[in-house]
Every structure is written in structure tokens, then in C-alpha cells.
C-alpha positions in Angstrom: 0.0 0.0 0.0 1.4 3.4 -0.9 2.7 5.4 2.1 0.2 8.3 1.5 -2.7 5.8 1.5 -1.4 4.2 4.6 -1.4 7.5 6.4 -4.9 8.4 5.2 -6.1 5.0 6.4 -4.6 5.5 9.9 -6.4 8.8 10.2 -9.7 7.3 9.0 -9.2 4.4 11.3 -8.6 6.7 14.3 -11.5 9.1 13.6 -14.2 6.8 12.2 -13.5 3.1 11.6 -12.4 2.3 15.1 -15.6 3.8 16.4 -17.7 1.6 14.1 -15.8 -1.5 15.5 -16.5 -0.3 19.0 -20.2 -0.6 18.3 -19.7 -4.4 18.0 -17.5 -4.6 21.1 -14.2 -3.5 19.6 -12.3 -6.8 20.0 -14.1 -9.2 17.7 -11.7 -11.4 15.7 -14.4 -12.5 13.4 -18.2 -12.8 13.2 -19.9 -15.9 11.6 -23.0 -15.3 9.5 -25.4 -18.0 8.4 -29.1 -18.9 8.3 -29.9 -16.5 5.5 -27.9 -14.8 2.8 -26.3 -11.5 3.6 -26.1 -9.0 0.7 -22.6 -8.6 -0.8 -22.6 -4.8 -0.3 -23.4 -5.3 3.4 -20.5 -7.9 3.8 -18.2 -5.5 2.0 -19.3 -2.6 4.3 -18.5 -4.6 7.5 -15.1 -5.6 6.1 -14.3 -2.0 5.1 -14.1 -0.9 8.7 -12.3 -4.1 9.9 -15.2 -6.3 11.1 -14.3 -9.7 9.7 -17.7 -11.2 8.8 -17.4 -14.7 7.6 -20.3 -16.0 5.6 -21.0 -19.7 5.3 -23.5 -22.3 4.2 -24.7 -25.5 5.8 -27.7 -27.4 7.2 -28.6 -29.3 10.3 -27.9 -32.6 8.3 -24.4 -31.4 7.6 -23.5 -30.5 11.2 -24.0 -26.9 10.2 -21.0 -25.7 8.1 -20.3 -26.9 4.6 -18.6 -23.9 3.2 -17.1 -20.8 4.9 -15.0 -17.7 4.1 -11.3 -18.3 4.4 -8.9 -15.6 5.8 -8.0 -14.6 2.2 -9.3 -15.1 -1.4 -13.1 -15.1 -0.8 -15.8 -13.4 -2.7 -18.4 -11.2 -0.9 -21.3 -12.5 -3.0 -20.5 -16.2 -2.2 -20.8 -18.6 0.8 -17.1 -19.4 0.7 -15.3 -22.6 0.0 -15.8 -26.2 1.3 -14.3 -27.1 4.7 -11.4 -29.6 4.6 -12.7 -33.1 4.0 -16.1 -31.9 2.7 -17.0 -32.2 -1.0 -19.7 -30.4 -2.9 -21.0 -30.7 -6.5 -23.8 -29.3 -8.5 -26.4 -31.6 -10.0 -28.0 -31.2 -13.4 -31.0 -29.3 -11.8 -28.5 -27.0 -10.0 -29.1 -28.7 -6.7 -26.1 -28.5 -4.2 -24.9 -32.0 -3.3 -22.7 -32.6 -0.3 -20.4 -35.5 0.9 -18.1 -35.5 3.9 -17.6 -36.5 7.6 -20.1 -33.9 8.8 -23.0 -35.3 6.8 -25.6 -37.5 8.6 -25.8 -41.2 7.7 -29.5 -41.0 7.6 -32.7 -39.9 9.5 -33.5 -41.8 12.7 -35.9 -44.6 11.9 -37.0 -42.9 8.6 -35.6 -45.1 5.8 -37.9 -43.6 3.2 -36.8 -40.0 4.0 -33.2 -41.2 4.1 -33.5 -42.8 0.6 -35.0 -39.6 -0.8 -32.2 -37.4 0.7 -29.3 -39.4 -0.7 -28.2 -40.1 -4.3 -25.2 -42.3 -4.8 -23.8 -41.3 -1.4 -24.4 -37.6 -1.9 -26.7 -35.7 0.4 -29.3 -33.6 -1.5 -29.5 -30.2 0.2 -32.6 -28.9 -1.6 -30.7 -25.7 -2.3 -29.8 -24.5 -5.8 -26.4 -23.0 -6.5 -23.3 -22.8 -8.6 -19.5 -22.9 -8.1 -17.7 -19.9 -9.4 -14.4 -19.9 -11.3 -12.5 -19.5 -8.0 -14.1 -22.4 -6.3 -16.6 -20.4 -4.1 -20.1 -21.7 -3.6 -22.8 -19.2 -4.7 -26.3 -20.0 -3.4 -29.1 -19.0 -5.8 -32.3 -20.4 -4.3 -34.2 -23.2 -2.7 -35.1 -25.9 -5.2 -38.6 -26.2 -3.9 -39.0 -22.4 -4.1 -38.1 -22.1 -7.8 -41.0 -20.9 -9.8 -41.9 -21.5 -13.4 -44.1 -19.0 -15.2 -46.8 -20.0 -17.6 -44.4 -19.0 -20.4 -41.9 -21.6 -19.2 -39.4 -19.2 -17.6 -37.8 -20.2 -14.3 -37.8 -17.6 -11.5 -35.6 -17.7 -8.4 -37.7 -15.7 -5.9 -35.2 -15.5 -3.1 -32.7 -13.9 -5.4 -35.2 -11.2 -6.3 -36.4 -10.8 -2.7 -32.8 -10.4 -1.5 -32.3 -7.6 -4.0 -35.4 -5.8 -2.8 -35.3 -6.4 0.9 -32.3 -4.2 1.4 -34.2 -1.1 0.4 -35.0 1.2 3.3 -38.7 1.3 2.4 -39.2 -2.5 2.2 -39.4 -4.5 5.4 -40.6 -7.8 3.9 -41.5 -9.1 0.5 -43.0 -12.3 -1.0 -42.6 -12.9 -4.7 -45.4 -14.6 -6.6 -45.2 -16.1 -10.1 -45.5 -19.9 -10.2 -47.6 -20.9 -13.2 -48.5 -17.2 -13.8 -48.0 -15.1 -16.9 -45.8 -12.6 -15.0 -44.3 -12.0 -11.6 -46.0 -10.1 -8.8 -45.2 -9.4 -5.1 -46.7 -8.8 -1.7 -44.6 -6.1 0.0 -44.7 -5.0 3.6 -43.3 -1.4 3.9 -40.9 -0.2 6.6 -43.7 1.8 8.3 -41.3 3.9 10.3 -39.5 5.1 7.2 -42.7 5.4 5.2 -44.3 7.7 7.9 -41.2 9.9 7.9 -41.4 10.1 4.1 -45.1 11.1 4.3 -44.4 13.8 6.8 -41.5 15.2 4.7 -43.7 15.3 1.6 -46.7 16.6 3.5 -48.8 13.5 2.8 -51.7 13.4 5.2 -53.1 10.0 6.5 -55.2 8.8 9.3 -53.8 5.2 9.5 -51.4 2.8 7.8 -54.2 1.4 5.5 -54.8 4.9 4.1 -51.1 5.6 3.8 -50.3 2.5 1.7 -53.1 3.3 -0.7 -52.0 6.9 -1.3 -51.1 7.6 -4.9 -47.8 9.3 -4.0 -46.8 6.2 -1.9 -47.6 3.9 -4.8 -45.5 6.0 -7.1 -42.7 5.9 -4.6 -42.7 2.1 -4.6 -43.0 1.9 -8.3 -39.8 3.9 -8.6 -38.0 1.9 -6.0 -39.0 -1.4 -7.6 -37.8 -0.2 -11.0 -34.5 1.0 -9.6 -33.8 -2.2 -7.6 -34.6 -4.5 -10.5 -32.3 -3.0 -13.1 -30.0 -6.0 -13.2 -32.8 -8.6 -13.7 -34.1 -9.9 -17.0 -37.5 -8.7 -18.2 -39.3 -12.0 -17.4 -37.9 -11.9 -13.8 -39.0 -8.4 -12.9 -42.0 -7.8 -10.7 -44.7 -6.3 -12.9 -47.3 -5.6 -10.2 -47.2 -5.4 -6.4 -49.6 -5.0 -3.4 -48.6 -3.2 -0.2 -49.7 -4.9 3.0 -50.7 -3.1 6.2 -49.2 -5.7 8.5 -46.0 -7.7 8.7 -45.7 -11.4 8.1 -45.4 -13.1 11.5 -44.6 -16.3 13.2 -47.8 -16.1 15.1 -49.9 -15.9 12.0 -48.0 -18.8 10.4 -46.7 -16.8 7.5 -43.0 -17.2 8.4 -41.0 -19.9 10.2 -39.1 -19.5 13.5 -36.0 -18.7 11.4 -38.0 -16.0 9.5 -38.3 -17.9 6.2 -41.5 -17.3 4.2 -44.2 -20.0 4.2 -45.1 -19.4 0.6 -48.2 -21.8 0.5 -49.6 -20.2 3.7 -49.1 -16.7 2.2 -50.6 -17.5 -1.1 -53.7 -19.1 0.5 -54.2 -16.2 3.0 -53.8 -13.5 0.4 -55.4 -15.3 -2.6 -57.9 -12.5 -3.2 -55.2 -9.8 -3.4 -53.0 -12.1 -5.6 -55.9 -12.9 -8.0 -56.6 -9.2 -8.3 -53.0 -8.5 -9.5 -53.5 -11.0 -12.3 -57.0 -10.0 -13.3 -56.6 -6.2 -13.7 
């Protein structure tokens, strides 16, 4: 590193970066991240001020970790490389297959489930992914979550949801599109930020229901959706959306304890709203 840049970094570290690290305790050597994908720009942000976030991938059946960020040569948009002794490969349908000492031998007293979970000694994770040119695993979606439009195009909803959920105005989002002619979504706004926006733009409202139906709010979300979907193909993009007045919750059965969407429950509960997006 050039001397001038080293000096600038030391000043920045003293005045700003060290203070950010202090927020997380100040002495963290590394912080594991798993359970759900963390956006690449967020991982990059943490690393920029010296918080060593290590992203990984794994399942209960694989004793948690399959892949993990190394100390060097990792990609922010990946889940890292396989642990020593663990093998991964990608099946024809893009499913991630795993073999290694951490993988279960089978499900207790469930021979049928065991037979379905293993193919030629490889454990079928149910997740879709790819291995990049540097050997890093990149997760794309859950196999069972992949959607196919009526036009025959495959949609990876989690990839689309991950791109949208980082927006400050979007708290939760569920992509709809299986066997439909185009993609739609149910979106839960960040009500705190939305109310601030309404006050700043002098939008009057009595309650949340009235706010999400206001034309200026609808226009705001249309602009946000358009901006956030620039990198997606035309057939992948959300064409219509409906804003919801309440968050998806564990209590209502719409999300799991690990905050994953229960898509069938959501589609059944909001069937009327979904049908309306495809009939207008």
C-alpha cells in the first residue's frame, strides 16, 4: 500500500473506523454469518471498517458448516469454499450435493426419508447454487422455491427478494409467479421510514391502511422497484405489487421461527389480493 494511502487509512481508522468497530465490542476477531444470505454490499461494508464477517453455508444434516469464508481469497457474493474433507458438487438441476464426515448417515428410523435425501452417497440439500471460477459456492435459491411462469421461464424468488429487501422502504416481500404469466409481489413497507417520508412530503393520512393506498406512496414504490430490479431480466421483474398493512409473522403462520417465508400459507391467505393483480 502506498505510504500516503497508509497515512490516510490510519487517520480514517482513528477518527471513524475504530468507532464503528466499538459498536460491536471492539475486540471481535471474526463474526460468523449464516441462516440466510447477507447482501454482498453489506458484507463489504463490514469488512471496510475491519469487522471480519465470515459468511458460510450449511444445514442441520451437515452439522452446520459446509462452506465458509477463508482468511483470504473469498468473494463477498459467495458462501465461501468447502471445509477440509467436505466435497460439494452441483447436480443437473443446479441442486447442491454434499459429501463428507459432517453429513448424517440418515434420518433416525426414517428409511424412506433417508432414501430420498441421498443419491449415490451424496446428500441432496434442496438448495440451488453454482461454483464460481475460483471455487466459491454461490447460493441461488431453494429448489422447492423455484417458480416457473406459464411461459416456461424459471424464476428464483429468493434472489429477487434479497435484492429488494435491502431497500430502506421495504421490510418484507414475497414474490409470486409460479404458473402465472408474469411476476407479482406482496410487500410490507418499513412503516417507520414510510411515515417519515409522508411527513417530509406533506402526505396526510389517518392510519397505515390509508397511507399505503395513497397515490404518492404507490408512485414511490414503483420507482423503488424499477431501480432495484435493473439487473434482472424482463421476465424476472415484478410487474405488479400490493402493499400490505401488517408484517408477516410467526404467530400468523406466514413465516418460520427462522424468519423464512411459508409461501403456501401466504398464497392461501392473500389469494384474493393475488388474484386481483392477475385480473386487472
